[in-house]
Backbone as a ProteinNet text record, in pm:
[ID]
protein_1_A
[PRIMARY]
XXXXXXXXXXXXXXXXXXXXXXXXXXXXXXXXXXXXXXXXXXXXXXXXXXXXXXXXXXXXXXXXXXXXXXXXXXXXXXXXXXXXXXXXXXXXXXXXXXXXXXXXXXXXXXXXXXXXXXXXXXXXXXXXXXXXXXXXXXXXXXXXXXXXXXXXXXXXXXXXXXXXXXXXXXXXXXXXXXXXXXXXXXXXXXXXXXXXXXXXXXXXXXXXXXXXXXXXXXXXXXXXXXXXXXXXX
[TERTIARY]
8969.1	8909.4	8762.2	8683.6	8510.5	8488.2	8338.7	8297.9	8231.2	8241.7	8156.7	8039	7944.8	7802.8	7716.6	7628.3	7518.9	7391.7	7293.4	7154.7	7080.6	6997.5	6909.5	6776.9	6683.1	6557.3	6485.2	6359	6264	6188.5	6190.1	6069.6	6191.9	6134.8	6231.3	6267.1	6122.4	6145.4	6214	6189.6	6281	6416.9	6451	6604.5	6682	6567.6	6670.7	6685.9	6567.1	6576.5	6713.4	6734.6	6826.7	6972.8	6975.1	7086.1	7116.8	7016.8	7056.3	7078.3	7057.8	7124.8	7258.1	7267	7416.6	7529.1	7482.7	7552.3	7603.4	7510.8	7532.9	7622.3	7697.4	7774.7	7931.4	8007.3	8137.9	8219.5	8199.5	8282	8204.7	8090.7	8028.3	8033.2	8077.2	8080.5	7992	7885.9	7781.6	7836.5	7869.9	7934.7	7822.5	7697	7585.1	7440.6	7348.9	7192.9	7130.3	7024.3	6993.1	6821.2	6733.5	6605.9	6573.3	6679	6617.8	6763.6	6706.1	6772.4	6880.3	6844.6	6921.8	7047.9	7018.5	7105.7	7231.4	7158.8	7241.4	7344.9	7275.7	7353	7444.5	7453	7553.9	7656.5	7633.9	7742.6	7806.2	7740.5	7828.4	7913	7871.9	7948.2	8091.1	8088.7	8215	8273	8200.7	8292.5	8223.8	8341.9	8351.8	8277.8	8210.4	8141	8160	8154.7	8146.4	8035	7907.6	7799.8	7647.4	7576.2	7470.2	7336.3	7265.9	7127.1	7021.5	6953.9	6871.6	6747.7	6647	6486.8	6479.3	6360.5	6333.4	6232.2	6129.4	6052	6039.6	6095	6120.2	6111.2	6078.2	6046.9	6164.7	6130.6	6258.8	6344.1	6379	6462.3	6447.8	6397.7	6360.2	6520.8	6512.6	6615.9	6678.8	6579.6	6628.8	6706.8	6648.8	6715.7	6855.3	6869.6	6950	7107.6	7062.4	7148.9	7201.1	7101.5	7125.9	7226.7	7228.1	7275.5	7448.8	7463.9	7625	7669.7	7819.9	7888.4	7968.1	8024.3	8061.3	7958.5	7945.9	7859.4	7923.3	7918.1	7939.8	7851.6	7860	7771.1	7645.2	7534.9	7410.2	7298.5	7253.2	7111	7012	6923.5	6768.1	6675.6	6622.4	6520.4	6422.3	6307.2	6155.6	6078.7	5945.3	5830.8	5712.8	5822.2	5726.3	5845.1	5801.9	5857.2	5871.2	5787.4	5796.3	5924.9	6003.2	6120.8	6233.6	6219.9	6306.1	6402.1	6297.3	6378.3	6492.1	6408.3	6485.1	6638	6606.9	6731.3	6836.1	6811.8	6907.4	6954.6	6887	6946.8	7056.1	7054.1	7148.5	7262.4	7261.5	7353.4	7355.1	7243.6	7245	7274.3	7333.8	7371.3	7281.5	7164.8	7040.8	6924.6	6785.6	6693.4	6600.9	6594.5	6524.3	6399	6311.8	6161.5	6105.7	6105.2	6031.1	5885.9	5899.5	5983.6	6067.9	6198.9	6298.9	6361.9	6390	6457	6625.6	6679.2	6811.8	6917.2	6863.9	6913.8	6916.9	6801.5	6783.7	6875.9	6900	6974.2	7137	7176.3	7276.5	7328.2	7244.3	7254.1	7287.9	7217.7	7257.9	7419.9	7410.2	7538	7667	7641.3	7735.4	7767.6	7711.2	7725.9	7853.1	7843.5	7922.1	8048.8	8040.7	8170.2	8266.9	8169.6	8260.7	8311.2	8252.2	8273.8	8415.9	8430.2	8554.5	8638	8576.2	8689.6	8684.8	8584.9	8602.7	8598.2	8514	8480.5	8594.3	8675.1	8781.8	8895.9	8906.2	9015.4	8981.1	8858	8810.5	8860	8841.9	8880.2	9029.1	9128.1	9251.7	9309.3	9411.4	9460.3	9563.4	9641.7	9754.1	9724.5	9807.6	9808.5	9964.3	9985.2	10091.1	10129.5	10237.7	10278.5	10427.5	10428	10547.3	10660.7	10765.4	10862.9	11021.2	11056.2	11179.7	11150.2	11254.5	11293.6	11175.2	11100.9	11044.2	10871.2	10809.2	10660.9	10683	10634.5	10638.5	10499	10499.8	10380.1	10361.6	10250.4	10244.6	10099.3	10116	9988.4	9925.3	9778.6	9702.7	9705.1	9749.3	9772.3	9878.8	10008.7	10138	10135.5	10018.4	10016.2	9954.6	10038.5	9977.6	9939.5	10004.4	9947.2	10022.2	9955	10051.6	10027.9	10166.8	10188.4	10240.5	10168.9	10189.3	10286.4	10412.1	10534.5	10517	10625.7	10603.5	10574.7	10709.9	10668.4	10627	10664.3	10647.3	10525.2	10498.4	10391.1	10474.2	10467	10548.1	10441.6	10449.1	10381	10455.4	10401.8	10490	10422.1	10479.1	10440.3	10530.6	10502.2	10571.6	10733.5	10754.6	10919.1	10977.4	10904.6	10985.9	10861.3	10974.7	10909.5	10910.4	10794.4	10796.7	10759.4	10858.7	10841.3	10778.5	10645.2	10644.8	10590.6	10624.9	10565.4	10438.4	10348.1	10204.7	10122.1	10034.4	9988.3	9874.8	9795.5	9685.9	9600	9539.4	9438.3	9460.4	9601.1	9600.3	9569.5	9650.6	9624.2	9478.3	9403.7	9291.9	9195.1	9210.1	9148.2	9184	9328.7	9394.1	9363	9359.4	9315.7	9182.4	9158.6	9005.9	8994.5	8905.7	8829.6	8806.9	8789.7	8710.1	8826.3	8956.2	9086.7	9162.1	9192.8	9272.7	9220.3	9185.4	9090	9162.1	9138.3	9172.2	9112.6	9218.3	9175.5	9170.4	9300.7	9371.1	9419.4	9432.7	9500.3	9624.8	9696.6	9823.3	9823.5	9720.1	9735.6	9604.7	9658.2	9530	9617.8	9489.1	9533.4	9453.7	9549.3	9465.7	9385.6	9243.2	9137.6	9147.2	9213.5	9241.8	9323.1	9424.6	9529.6	9487.8	9367.5	9317.4	9289.4	9324.6	9331.4	9197.4	9192.9	9090.8	9121.9	9018.1	8978	8936.1	9023.4	9002.4	9040.2	8961.3	8967	9007.6	8984.7	9026.4	9150.2	9168.8	9299.5	9285.3	9347.2	9319.2	9475.5	9450.6	9586.1	9589.4	9714.5	9784.4	9909.7	9949.7	10074.5	10119.3	10217.4	10250.1	10232.9	10170	10118.4	10001.3	9976.5	9845.2	9857	9739.4	9737.6	9606.8	9594.4	9482.5	9371.5	9258.4	9140.7	9077.4	9075.5	9011.7	8875.8	8801.8	8647	8608.5	8707.9	8679.4	8646.7	8733.8	8755.9	8668	8637.2	8570.7	8440	8357.1	8242.4	8251.1	8371.5	8359.3	8458.2	8560.1	8606.4	8523.3	8429.4	8357.3	8214.5	8219	8123.6	8195.4	8343.5	8376.9	8422.3	8430.6	8482.5	8310.4	8220.4	8077.8	8018	8049.5	8036.4	7925.5	7850.7	7759.7	7831.2	7774.3	7853.2	7888.7	7851.9	7888.4	7986.9	8033.5	8162.9	8092.8	7948.6	7908.9	7866	7867.9	7821	7659.1
9831.3	9844.9	9803.2	9884.7	9875.3	9840.6	9804.9	9770.4	9918.6	9942.9	10082	10014.5	10064.9	10028.1	10160.3	10132.2	10224.7	10140.5	10223.2	10211.2	10253.3	10142.7	10180.3	10187.5	10280.5	10265.7	10365.8	10381.7	10479	10533.9	10463.4	10487	10564.3	10705.2	10786.3	10728.3	10699.2	10604.9	10480.2	10415.1	10283.7	10291.1	10435.3	10451.1	10490.5	10595.2	10654.8	10527.5	10422.6	10342.5	10237.9	10220.9	10157.5	10224.6	10365.1	10432.5	10453.9	10448.9	10444.2	10320.4	10190.1	10063.9	10081.5	10100.9	10094.2	10176.4	10283.5	10385.6	10307.9	10204.5	10130.1	10020.1	10008.4	9889.3	9931.9	9941.4	9984.9	9959.9	9858.2	9816.6	9845.2	9934.4	9972.3	10099.8	10139.2	10301.2	10350.8	10398	10444.2	10547.9	10501.3	10598.9	10652.9	10602.5	10687.2	10620.1	10701.7	10672	10711	10599.5	10652.5	10595.5	10703.2	10692.3	10637.3	10663.9	10616.1	10532.5	10420.5	10281.6	10332.9	10426.6	10461	10571.8	10611.6	10720	10610.1	10514.4	10411.1	10357.4	10292.2	10230.7	10276.2	10425.3	10506.5	10557.9	10556.8	10550.2	10418	10304.5	10189.8	10161.3	10226.1	10216	10286.6	10377.9	10446.3	10445.6	10387.3	10352.3	10220.3	10161.6	10041.5	10049.9	9978.4	9937.3	9823.2	9774.5	9630.1	9560.4	9636.8	9599.7	9678	9637.9	9708	9669.6	9767.4	9723.3	9773.5	9653.9	9699.8	9663.8	9766	9741.5	9683.7	9625	9547.7	9633.2	9645.9	9752.9	9928.3	9934.2	10082.3	10106.6	10238.3	10324.8	10300.9	10286	10287.1	10174.8	10114.5	9993.2	9936.8	9796.8	9729.4	9696.6	9623.7	9607.1	9462.5	9379.3	9236.3	9333.7	9406.3	9443	9527.2	9573.1	9656.2	9554.4	9442.7	9335	9268.6	9205.1	9192.7	9224.1	9388	9463.1	9478.2	9471.4	9440.7	9363.5	9390.2	9284.8	9232	9305.2	9254.8	9314.6	9202.1	9248.5	9246.3	9352.8	9317.8	9271.6	9270.9	9200.3	9271.1	9171.8	9260.3	9176.6	9271.6	9241.4	9300.2	9236.1	9295.4	9308.8	9437.2	9458.6	9498.6	9417.6	9412.7	9380.5	9445.7	9435	9290.7	9228	9140.4	9018.1	8873.4	8747.4	8709.1	8728.7	8672	8688.5	8784.8	8810.7	8746.9	8651.7	8568.8	8488.4	8403.9	8299.6	8366	8471.6	8502.7	8584.5	8611.1	8686.1	8620.3	8489.2	8373.5	8341.9	8325.2	8262.4	8348.5	8490.8	8603.7	8616.5	8539.2	8478.3	8617.6	8683.7	8763.6	8727.4	8792.1	8734.4	8728.5	8795.4	8773.4	8846.6	8821.6	8866.3	8914.1	9052.2	9124.5	9156.4	9101.4	9117	9237.6	9333.1	9462.1	9406.9	9496.7	9544.4	9479	9483.8	9399.3	9495	9443.2	9502.8	9503.6	9550.5	9560.7	9413.6	9333.4	9214.6	9143.8	9157	9094.8	9154.1	9275.8	9345.1	9299.2	9289	9278.1	9130.1	9032.9	8899.7	8895	8980.8	8958.4	9022.5	9133.5	9193.4	9125	9028	8972.3	8848	8804.1	8722.1	8753.8	8894.5	8943.6	8980.5	9016.9	9034.2	8922.1	8813.6	8697.4	8623.7	8661.8	8621.6	8672.5	8792.3	8889.2	8932.4	8820.4	8857.3	9002.7	9080.8	9225.1	9266.7	9192.2	9225.2	9170.8	9085.5	9012.6	9114.1	9171.2	9287.3	9419.5	9435.9	9560.2	9560.4	9429.9	9402.7	9418	9409.4	9398.8	9547.4	9534.6	9630.5	9705	9616.8	9654.9	9621.8	9676.4	9656.3	9629.2	9565.1	9521.4	9641.4	9666.8	9774	9732.4	9729.7	9719.3	9859.5	9815.5	9922.4	9838.7	9945.2	9868.1	9733.1	9655.9	9492.6	9400	9501	9382.6	9445.6	9318.8	9395.2	9407.2	9511.6	9565.9	9577.7	9537.9	9553.4	9676.1	9751.7	9854.6	9871.7	9932	9938	10066.7	10043.6	10160.9	10286.4	10228.2	10307.9	10371.9	10359.6	10412.8	10513.7	10494.5	10606	10741.5	10856.4	10985.4	11019.6	11013.6	11083.9	11020.9	11028	10958.6	11078	11124.6	11257.3	11160.8	11216	11178.2	11281.7	11188.3	11260.6	11212.9	11231.8	11204	11058.9	11016.7	10862.3	10792.1	10832.2	10748	10830.7	10724.8	10764.8	10733.3	10839	10849.2	10827.3	10703.7	10691.3	10747.6	10869.3	10901.2	10840.2	10775.7	10720.2	10824	10777.9	10874.7	10816.6	10739	10661.4	10676.1	10663.8	10621.3	10681.5	10709.2	10747.1	10616.8	10560.7	10463	10481.4	10495.9	10491.7	10393.2	10419.4	10269.9	10365.4	10239.8	10289.6	10278	10222.5	10194.4	10329.2	10320.5	10459.5	10492.4	10591.1	10632.9	10536.1	10520.2	10420.4	10306.9	10255.2	10112	10120.2	10229.1	10220.4	10243.7	10315.3	10344.5	10214.7	10148.5	10005.8	9906.5	9908	9822.9	9857.1	9975.1	10028.6	10048.4	10046.2	10043.9	10221.6	10224.8	10378.1	10443	10399.9	10411.7	10468.8	10425.8	10457.8	10531.4	10503.5	10625.6	10673.5	10793.6	10857.8	10957.3	10981	11075.7	11201.9	11317.7	11440.2	11574.3	11507.3	11577.5	11485.7	11553.5	11479	11404.5	11497.2	11439.2	11417.8	11383.3	11349.1	11251.4	11168.2	11055.9	11087.3	11073.9	11077.7	10946	10959.2	10873.3	10933.6	10897.6	10991.3	10986.7	10880.9	10864.4	11009	11043.9	11112.2	11268.1	11291.6	11447.2	11502.8	11622.8	11683.3	11820.3	11871.3	11956.6	12006.2	12064.4	12076.2	12249.2	12323.2	12436.7	12539.7	12604.9	12700.9	12606.2	12507.8	12412.4	12340.6	12326.2	12252.9	12131.7	12036.8	11948.3	11935.2	11943.1	11945.3	11783.2	11770.5	11634.5	11670	11637.1	11646	11815.1	11873.7	12004.5	12051.1	11938.9	11966.3	12010.7	12119.1	12124.4	12096.3	12037.3	11938.1	12011.6	12051.8	12076.6	11997.6	12049.6	11971	12009.8	11926.3	12006.2	11976.1	12027.2	12002.6	11893	11847.7	11705	11589.8	11610	11497	11515.4	11650.9	11680.2	11632.4	11589.1	11524.1	11387.9	11324.5	11180.6	11177.2	11252	11290.7	11316.2	11400.5	11450.2	11323.7	11252.2	11138.1	11032.5	11036.9	10926.4	10994.4	11118.2	11173.2	11185.1	11173.9	11165.8	11308	11402.3	11509.6	11539	11650.5	11677.9	11767.9	11793.2	11875.7	12000.6	12091.2	12237.5	12150.3	12066.1	12036	12028.1	12029.6	12019	11866.2	11831.2	11695.1	11702.8
12278.6	12168.9	12155.7	12052.7	12062.3	11957.5	11952.2	11819	11787	11647.1	11585	11523.6	11572.3	11507.8	11459.7	11398.6	11349	11374.1	11399.1	11386.8	11252	11210.2	11088.3	11137.2	11147.4	11210.4	11189.2	11153.2	11069.1	11209.7	11313.6	11431.2	11494.5	11545.3	11625.7	11752.9	11845	11958.4	11995.1	11874	11897.3	11864.4	11743.7	11758.3	11897.3	11933.7	12060.9	12170	12186	12282	12277.2	12122.8	12092.8	12097.1	12070.3	12114.8	12267	12361.9	12472.8	12520.9	12468.8	12528.3	12475	12338.5	12313.2	12387.1	12450.7	12524.5	12680.8	12726.2	12834.4	12839.6	12709.6	12662.5	12632.5	12744.1	12727.2	12594.7	12538.9	12415.3	12271.7	12294.5	12167.5	12150.7	12037.8	11991.3	11919.1	11909.3	11821.2	11692.4	11567.2	11461.7	11392	11432.2	11328.6	11343.8	11333.7	11316	11200.3	11149.2	11018	11001.1	10973.3	10959.4	10836.9	10743	10582.3	10541.1	10475.3	10457.5	10376.7	10272.3	10142.4	10185.2	10284.8	10336.5	10414.5	10475.6	10540.7	10439.2	10354.7	10221.3	10191.1	10184	10110	10187.1	10341.9	10428.1	10439.4	10418.9	10445.7	10301.7	10203.7	10089.3	10108.9	10208.8	10242.6	10343.6	10433.5	10569.6	10610.9	10693.4	10721.5	10885	10901.1	11042.3	11101.6	11241.7	11285.1	11310.9	11332.5	11381.7	11326.6	11288.2	11231.2	11305.7	11379.7	11440.6	11322.3	11276	11140.8	11149.1	11131	11115.6	10987.9	10993.5	10848.4	10743.2	10801.7	10716.2	10710.7	10621.1	10592	10437.6	10425.6	10255.9	10211.5	10062.3	9970.7	9980.6	10109.8	10094.3	10198.1	10191.7	10327.6	10376.5	10520.9	10547.6	10495.6	10476.6	10376.4	10256	10202.7	10049.9	10075.5	10188.4	10190.9	10218.7	10324.6	10337.6	10212.9	10143.8	10016.1	9926.3	9924.1	9834.3	9871.5	10003.6	10048.8	10004.2	9957.9	9919.1	10003.3	10152.4	10236.6	10366	10446.2	10564.8	10691	10765.5	10898.2	10957.5	11109.6	11211.1	11214.4	11195.4	11186.4	11302.3	11373.6	11478.6	11412.7	11406.5	11337.3	11446.6	11453.4	11532.3	11455.8	11488.5	11411	11517.9	11461.7	11540.6	11468.5	11365.9	11310.7	11298.1	11346.1	11340.7	11192.4	11109.2	10978.3	10917.3	10934.2	10888.3	10940.1	11043.2	11124.4	11034.7	10963.9	10883.2	10775	10698.1	10591.7	10661.3	10801.3	10864.4	10900.3	10924.8	10967.5	10824.9	10747.9	10609.4	10562.8	10608.1	10569.7	10690.4	10774.5	10874	10966.4	10986.5	11101.5	11243.8	11330.3	11476.6	11532.7	11546.7	11629	11577.3	11641.1	11597.6	11722.5	11742	11849.9	11782.5	11878.4	11856.3	11935.1	11882.6	11978.8	12036.5	12144.8	12199	12308.6	12303.2	12380.9	12476.4	12584.2	12693.1	12695.1	12797.1	12782.6	12788.6	12897.2	12915.5	12766.3	12715.3	12569.2	12475.7	12459	12399.1	12408.5	12545.9	12584.2	12532.7	12579.9	12504.9	12364.9	12300.4	12146.5	12111.4	12195.6	12141.5	12214.5	12292.1	12372.4	12263.3	12179	12061	11976.3	11939.4	11862.6	11955.7	12061.8	12142	12161.9	12193.4	12194.9	12067.4	11986	11833.7	11779.3	11838.4	11818.1	11930.3	12031.9	12162.3	12227.1	12184.5	12231.1	12368	12426.5	12542.6	12656.1	12644.7	12689.6	12689.6	12555.9	12513.7	12576.3	12625.7	12704.6	12842.2	12886.7	13034.4	13049	12974.7	12995.9	13045.9	13154.1	13196.1	13118.1	13010	12914.7	12774.7	12723.5	12576.4	12524.6	12390.4	12326.1	12247.4	12245.8	12151.4	12058.4	11957.8	11867.4	11889.6	11931.6	11968.1	11964.3	11830.7	11793.3	11736.7	11781.3	11744.6	11828.3	11944.7	12030.6	12040.2	12109.7	12141.4	12319.5	12329.8	12471	12507.1	12662.3	12726.7	12784.7	12786.8	12841.8	12924.4	13062.6	13125.9	13099.7	13096.9	13076.6	13181.1	13317.4	13425.2	13406.2	13332.2	13320.4	13223.6	13112.1	13022.1	13055.4	12989.2	13014.1	12915.5	12764.4	12666.8	12531.5	12421.3	12295.7	12208.7	12151.9	12068.6	11934.5	11817.5	11694.8	11614.7	11590.8	11492.5	11372.3	11308.2	11145.8	11143.5	11143.9	11106	11253.5	11334.2	11483.7	11550.3	11660.4	11774.6	11898.1	11991.4	12117.6	12231.9	12296.1	12421.4	12542.7	12577.4	12722.4	12856.3	12912.2	13068	13170.3	13285.5	13384.3	13413.6	13326.2	13347.2	13233.3	13103.5	12971.4	12864.4	12755.1	12605.6	12524.7	12476	12383.7	12252.3	12161.2	12013	11945.6	11882.8	11797.7	11637.2	11532.9	11396	11389.9	11475.1	11468.3	11432.3	11354.3	11327.2	11416.2	11411.3	11537.3	11498.7	11364.1	11328.8	11404.3	11367.9	11436.6	11590.2	11650.7	11796	11826.8	11766.9	11789.3	11772.6	11670.5	11670.8	11780.8	11831.5	11934.8	12062.4	12128.8	12239.9	12309.5	12422.2	12469.6	12480	12393.1	12391.4	12515.7	12622.5	12728.9	12822.9	12809.7	12862.1	12767.6	12690.8	12574.6	12462	12471.7	12376.7	12297.3	12206.9	12079	12078.3	12109.5	12145.5	12015.4	11938.8	11835.5	11732.8	11615.8	11507.5	11563.4	11652.4	11677.8	11854.6	11918.3	12054	12088.9	12163.4	12232.2	12402.9	12470.1	12602.9	12704.7	12796.4	12915.3	12979.7	12974.2	13043.6	13190.1	13235.6	13396.7	13439.8	13357.6	13394.6	13360.3	13304.7	13268.9	13427.8	13429.9	13530.6	13541.7	13390.3	13377.8	13254.2	13184.1	13053.4	13036.6	12974.6	12988.8	12867.7	12821.1	12639.7	12560.6	12534.1	12429.9	12468	12586.2	12636.7	12698.8	12729.6	12824.4	12912.7	13041.4	13125.1	13166.9	13160.8	13221.8	13253.3	13403.7	13454.1	13420.7	13345.9	13338.6	13172.7	13124.4	12993.6	12962.5	12875	12823.6	12650.7	12656.5	12529.6	12422.3	12306.5	12218.7	12244	12227.5	12197.7	12059.3	11995.2	11847.6	11841.8	11761.3	11765.9	11684.1	11625.2	11540.2	11647.2	11732.3	11839.2	11970	12000.3	12125	12166.4	12063.9	12097.8	12190	12094.7	12181.5	12265.2	12305.7	12414.2	12537.1	12509.3	12605.8	12672.7	12550.1	12594.1	12691.5	12660.1	12756.2	12881.2	12865	13032.4	13110.1	13031.5	13096.6	13108.7	13017.4	12979.6	12859.1	12889.7	12765.6	12656.7	12573.8	12459.4	12510.2	12605	12654.3	12725.8	12770.9	12862.9	13010.2	13028.8	13181.4	13187.3	13349.2	13359.7	13396.6
[MASK]
+++++++++++++++++++++++++++++++++++++++++++++++++++++++++++++++++++++++++++++++++++++++++++++++++++++++++++++++++++++++++++++++++++++++++++++++++++++++++++++++++++++++++++++++++++++++++++++++++++++++++++++++++++++++++++++++++++++++++

């Protein structure tokens, strides 16, 4: 499982630096970046996120004002060049306050506070997951999974030895599974990235199966595979 995060930052270099740090942390998934606090606020009204990296001094709506306007607040880490907002930030229950310029160890220290709270890091290190199967809860090792197919009511987990049917939705599976191991490639398919043999002409080869790779999920899949948008390393 990963923590979905967004970055709200009006300075391009600072935003790029924070995004680079996010990419180094296995249990973080960058869902969006925003130069405008107003655009970010609109996004937060329509989408859920687990963590916000938030600058304070921005045009239109300050980071503090944005926080105060949210009815439900995700975890927030403030990134600011000014110490004067620290007290106000902690009054709003932010997780940490990163004073610019900050380095990766300090960034990781702040992020780990969220991970420990949500037990995300521990779940990311597991080599198995638990799935609801018929009348029982079954343990499935990541290394045994080939791919997961979406059927009408069911999702079918294919391993080398068996097929496991579950009523759990793809959304539930994506929230539960480590996205660096099991990745969505299509509205009807997830794959074990370790089992991928090659990618060719919009298809992913695993064993004797060619699975469709859709444009919707291609970017995220390529990122997990360590590929560029063009499919090259």
